[in-house]
C-alpha positions in Angstrom: 10.7 -0.8 -18.2 11.1 -3.0 -15.1 11.1 0.3 -12.9 8.0 2.0 -14.5 6.4 -2.1 -14.2 7.3 -1.7 -10.1 5.4 1.9 -10.5 2.8 0.9 -11.6 2.0 -2.4 -9.7 3.2 -0.4 -6.5 0.4 2.1 -7.5 -2.5 0.1 -8.2 -1.8 -2.4 -5.1 -2.2 0.7 -2.7 -5.6 1.9 -4.8 -6.8 -1.4 -4.0 -6.1 -0.9 -0.3 -7.4 2.4 -0.6 -10.4 1.1 -2.0 -11.3 -2.1 0.5 -10.5 0.3 3.7 -12.7 2.8 2.5 -10.0 6.1 2.8 -8.2 7.6 0.3 -4.6 7.6 0.9 -3.0 11.0 1.1 -1.0 12.4 -1.8 -3.3 10.6 -4.6 -1.4 8.9 -7.3 2.1 9.4 -5.6 0.6 8.2 -2.2 -1.3 4.8 -3.8 2.7 4.1 -4.8 4.3 5.4 -1.3 1.4 3.1 0.1 1.9 0.4 -2.1 5.7 -0.1 -2.2 5.6 0.3 1.8 3.0 -1.9 2.8 4.8 -4.6 0.0 7.8 -4.2 2.4 5.6 -4.6 6.0 3.1 -6.9 4.7 6.1 -9.5 3.2 7.9 -8.6 6.7 4.9 -9.9 8.1 3.6 -12.4 6.2 6.4 -13.0 3.5 6.3 -14.1 -0.3 2.6 -15.8 0.2 0.6 -16.1 -3.1 1.4 -14.7 -6.7 3.8 -12.1 -7.3 3.5 -9.2 -9.8 6.5 -7.1 -10.9 8.6 -7.8 -7.8 5.3 -7.6 -5.3 3.7 -10.6 -3.5 0.1 -9.1 -4.1 -1.9 -10.5 -1.2 0.9 -9.5 1.8 1.5 -5.9 -0.3 -1.9 -5.5 -0.1 -2.3 -6.8 3.6 0.3 -4.7 4.3 -0.8 -1.3 2.1 -4.1 -1.8 4.6 -2.4 -1.5 7.6 -0.1 1.2 6.6 -3.5 3.3 5.3 -5.1 2.9 8.5 -2.1 3.6 10.7 -1.7 6.8 8.6 -5.7 7.6 8.7 -5.7 7.2 12.6 -2.4 9.6 12.8 -3.9 12.2 10.4 -7.2 12.2 12.5 -5.7 12.4 15.6 -3.4 15.4 14.3 -6.5 17.4 12.8 -8.6 16.8 15.9 -5.7 19.4 18.3 
C-alpha cells in the first residue's frame, strides 16, 4: 500500500506542478509520476524537508522541484523541436 500511495502522491505533485507552470508533462500520467518523483529529489536537495510531508514527499520542495524539472524539460523539448 505504501508504494501505491507514493505513486499517487508523486503523480499529484507532477500534475499540480504542470498546472502551475502551464505546460503539460510529456508522457501523461506516467510523466506526472516521474516529474513528481524526480522533482521531489531536486526540491529536497535544494530546500530540504520544508513543510508538510505526505507519502514520503515533502510537499512544498517537491512541487518546486517538479516545476523546475518541467520548465527545463520544456526548454529542451522546444529547442529540439526547432531543429
